[in-house]
C-alpha positions as CSV (number, residue, x, y, z in Angstrom):
1,X,16.5,-3.3,-5.8
2,X,14.0,-4.3,-8.4
3,X,12.0,-6.2,-6.0
4,X,12.6,-3.2,-3.3
5,X,11.3,-1.0,-5.8
6,X,8.1,-3.1,-6.5
7,X,7.5,-3.2,-2.9
8,X,7.6,0.3,-2.1
9,X,5.4,1.1,-5.1
10,X,3.1,-1.4,-3.9
11,X,2.7,0.3,-0.5
12,X,2.7,3.7,-1.5
13,X,-0.2,3.0,-3.7
14,X,-1.8,1.1,-0.9
15,X,-1.1,3.4,2.0
16,X,-2.1,6.5,-0.4
17,X,-5.4,5.0,-1.6
18,X,-7.0,2.5,0.4
19,X,-8.5,4.8,2.8
20,X,-9.5,7.7,0.9
21,X,-12.8,8.6,-1.1
22,X,-12.6,7.4,-4.1
23,X,-15.2,8.7,-7.1
24,X,-16.3,6.0,-9.4
25,X,-19.8,4.2,-10.5
26,X,-21.7,2.4,-7.7
27,X,-23.3,-0.8,-8.0
28,X,-25.9,-2.1,-5.8
29,X,-27.5,-5.3,-5.5
30,X,-30.0,-7.1,-2.8
31,X,-28.6,-10.2,-1.2
32,X,-26.9,-11.7,1.8
33,X,-23.6,-11.4,2.6
34,X,-20.6,-12.2,5.2
35,X,-18.4,-9.2,4.6
36,X,-16.0,-11.0,2.6
37,X,-15.1,-11.9,-1.3
38,X,-16.5,-15.4,-2.5
39,X,-13.7,-15.9,-5.0
40,X,-14.7,-19.4,-5.5
41,X,-15.2,-19.3,-9.3
42,X,-12.6,-16.9,-10.3
43,X,-9.8,-18.0,-12.4
44,X,-7.4,-16.7,-9.7
45,X,-4.8,-18.6,-7.4
46,X,-4.3,-17.7,-3.6
47,X,-1.1,-16.7,-3.0
48,X,-0.7,-15.9,0.8
49,X,-2.8,-14.5,3.7
50,X,-1.7,-12.0,6.8
51,X,-2.8,-9.1,9.1
52,X,-1.4,-5.7,9.3
53,X,-2.1,-2.3,10.7
54,X,-3.7,0.3,8.5
55,X,-3.8,3.6,10.5
56,X,-3.8,1.5,13.6
57,X,-6.8,-0.6,12.5
58,X,-6.1,-4.3,12.2
59,X,-6.7,-6.0,8.8
60,X,-6.9,-9.3,7.6
61,X,-5.1,-9.3,4.4
62,X,-5.8,-12.0,1.4
63,X,-3.6,-12.1,-1.5
64,X,-4.5,-13.8,-5.0
65,X,-2.5,-13.6,-8.3
66,X,-4.4,-13.5,-11.7
67,X,-3.4,-13.7,-15.0
68,X,-2.5,-10.4,-17.2
69,X,-5.5,-11.3,-19.5
70,X,-7.8,-11.5,-16.6
71,X,-10.4,-8.2,-16.3
72,X,-9.5,-8.4,-12.8
73,X,-11.1,-4.6,-11.4
74,X,-14.0,-5.4,-13.5
75,X,-14.5,-9.1,-12.0
76,X,-13.6,-7.6,-8.3
77,X,-16.8,-5.0,-8.9
78,X,-19.4,-7.7,-10.3
79,X,-18.4,-9.9,-7.5
80,X,-18.7,-7.8,-4.8
81,X,-22.2,-6.4,-6.3
82,X,-23.5,-10.0,-6.6
83,X,-22.8,-10.3,-2.7
84,X,-24.7,-7.6,-1.7
85,X,-22.2,-4.9,-1.4
86,X,-21.9,-0.9,-2.5
87,X,-19.2,-1.1,-4.8
88,X,-16.6,1.8,-5.8
89,X,-13.7,1.3,-7.7
90,X,-11.1,3.4,-9.7
91,X,-9.3,1.4,-12.5
92,X,-5.7,2.8,-13.5
93,X,-4.4,2.7,-17.1
94,X,-2.1,-0.6,-16.5
95,X,-5.1,-2.3,-15.3
96,X,-4.5,-2.4,-11.7
97,X,-7.1,0.0,-9.5
98,X,-8.0,0.5,-5.9
99,X,-11.7,0.0,-4.5
100,X,-13.5,-0.7,-1.5
101,X,-17.2,-2.7,-1.3
102,X,-19.5,-2.1,1.8
103,X,-22.1,-3.7,3.8
104,X,-24.1,-2.4,6.4
105,X,-21.9,-4.7,9.2
106,X,-18.8,-4.5,7.5
107,X,-16.3,-3.5,4.1
108,X,-13.4,-5.3,2.3
109,X,-11.1,-3.1,0.5
110,X,-8.6,-3.8,-2.8
111,X,-5.9,-3.1,-4.3
112,X,-5.0,-4.6,-7.8
113,X,-1.1,-4.1,-8.4
114,X,0.1,-4.5,-12.3
115,X,3.8,-4.2,-12.3
116,X,5.6,-4.4,-15.6
117,X,8.2,-6.3,-13.6
118,X,6.0,-9.3,-12.2
119,X,4.4,-12.1,-14.1
120,X,1.3,-11.6,-12.9
121,X,-1.7,-9.2,-11.5
122,X,-1.9,-9.5,-7.9
123,X,-4.8,-8.5,-5.9
124,X,-4.8,-7.3,-2.3
125,X,-7.9,-7.8,-0.2
126,X,-8.4,-5.9,3.1
127,X,-10.8,-6.6,5.7
128,X,-10.5,-4.2,8.8
129,X,-11.8,-5.2,12.1
130,X,-13.8,-3.0,14.1
131,X,-12.3,-0.9,17.0
132,X,-10.8,2.2,18.2
133,X,-7.3,2.7,16.1
134,X,-4.0,2.2,17.7
135,X,-0.9,3.9,15.8
136,X,2.2,2.3,16.3
137,X,5.3,4.6,17.4
138,X,7.4,5.0,13.8
139,X,10.7,3.4,14.1
140,X,12.7,6.8,12.3
141,X,12.0,10.0,12.1
142,X,9.0,11.8,10.0
143,X,9.7,14.5,7.4
144,X,9.4,17.8,9.5
145,X,7.7,20.0,6.5
146,X,5.5,16.6,5.8
147,X,2.3,15.9,6.3
148,X,1.5,12.4,7.3
149,X,-1.2,10.5,4.7
150,X,-1.1,6.7,6.1
151,X,0.3,4.4,7.9
152,X,1.1,0.5,7.6
153,X,2.2,-2.0,9.8
154,X,2.6,-5.8,10.0
155,X,3.7,-6.7,13.5
156,X,4.4,-10.4,12.4
157,X,7.2,-9.2,9.7
158,X,7.9,-5.7,12.0
159,X,7.6,-4.2,8.7
160,X,6.3,-0.4,8.9
161,X,5.2,2.0,5.8
162,X,4.1,5.5,6.0
163,X,3.3,7.9,3.0
164,X,3.5,11.7,3.3
165,X,3.3,14.3,1.3
166,X,5.9,17.6,1.2
167,X,6.5,20.8,-0.8
168,X,10.1,20.2,-0.4
169,X,11.9,18.7,-3.5
170,X,13.0,15.2,-3.7
171,X,16.5,16.4,-3.2
172,X,15.6,18.2,-0.1
173,X,13.9,14.7,1.4
174,X,16.7,12.9,0.7
175,X,19.1,15.2,1.5
176,X,17.1,15.5,5.3
177,X,17.0,11.7,5.9
178,X,20.7,11.2,4.4
179,X,21.5,13.3,7.3
180,X,18.9,12.0,10.1
181,X,19.6,8.4,9.4
182,X,23.6,8.9,9.6
183,X,23.2,10.3,13.3
184,X,21.1,7.3,14.3
185,X,23.7,4.6,13.2
186,X,22.1,4.0,9.6
187,X,24.6,3.3,6.7
188,X,23.5,3.3,2.7
189,X,23.3,0.4,1.4
190,X,24.3,2.0,-2.1
191,X,26.1,5.3,-3.0
192,X,23.8,7.8,-2.4
193,X,22.5,10.0,-5.3
194,X,20.4,13.2,-4.0
195,X,18.7,13.6,-7.2
196,X,17.6,10.0,-7.3
197,X,14.0,8.9,-6.1
198,X,14.9,5.9,-4.1
199,X,17.6,5.8,-1.3
200,X,18.1,2.4,1.1
201,X,20.1,2.1,4.1
202,X,20.7,-0.5,6.6
203,X,21.3,-1.2,10.3
204,X,22.2,-4.0,11.8
205,X,19.9,-6.7,10.4
206,X,17.1,-3.7,9.7
207,X,16.8,-1.9,6.2
208,X,15.0,1.4,5.6
209,X,13.6,2.4,1.9
210,X,13.1,6.3,1.3
211,X,11.0,7.0,-1.7
212,X,10.5,10.4,-3.1
213,X,8.4,10.9,-6.2
214,X,7.5,14.4,-7.6
215,X,3.9,14.9,-8.3
216,X,2.0,17.1,-10.8
217,X,1.0,19.1,-8.8
218,X,4.9,20.3,-7.4
219,X,4.6,18.6,-4.4
220,X,6.5,15.0,-3.2
221,X,5.0,12.1,-2.2
222,X,7.3,10.6,0.4
223,X,7.2,6.9,1.0
224,X,8.8,4.9,4.2
225,X,9.6,1.5,4.3
226,X,11.9,-0.3,7.4
227,X,11.5,-3.9,7.5
228,X,13.3,-5.9,10.7
229,X,15.4,-8.0,8.1
230,X,16.4,-7.3,4.5
231,X,14.7,-5.8,1.7
């Protein structure tokens, strides 16, 4: 369950912030670039690479891990600036953050996740390909009183994530999905507590997690994660 919560928390951060304007200091230098981070010399370890669609745009994804004493956001800003990019970044209190680097012919986006449950800081780098978006059909219903923010899908693992925002309460969101998923053959993995922000369901090999969190502005963020196999 901790692993599922970490995945949900990360993708909520990713989907909510990677394709949205950020406001921070901009760094500029002049040099040649190939549109990708040059990580040579950075004290990180490359964990894996994959591809996914973010709001219908295919992205190559490279994931690194770093020790907690590394100033990862500052390292990203400095290295991208050396490569001639316009860099915008926003750092969180826990050492994580989000941002992007832009060149004339491309861009890179990054998410730095520093959850307490993980031994290392995780760095996600996204390289979007040019072209028209092709939004996939989402496998479960959207919340009818919600506004869709972002959609992330991984074709290789049949993983889909969507974030929405609504004025309804956490309990209203959880009650809706308990009813609509039950009609479609989904069964709860754990006893449902409507006031709890996280609920998990299973249908054959598929799993579905619904994360609802109340915001300071009295709206509710909703993150839907559907996977072909397992949490």
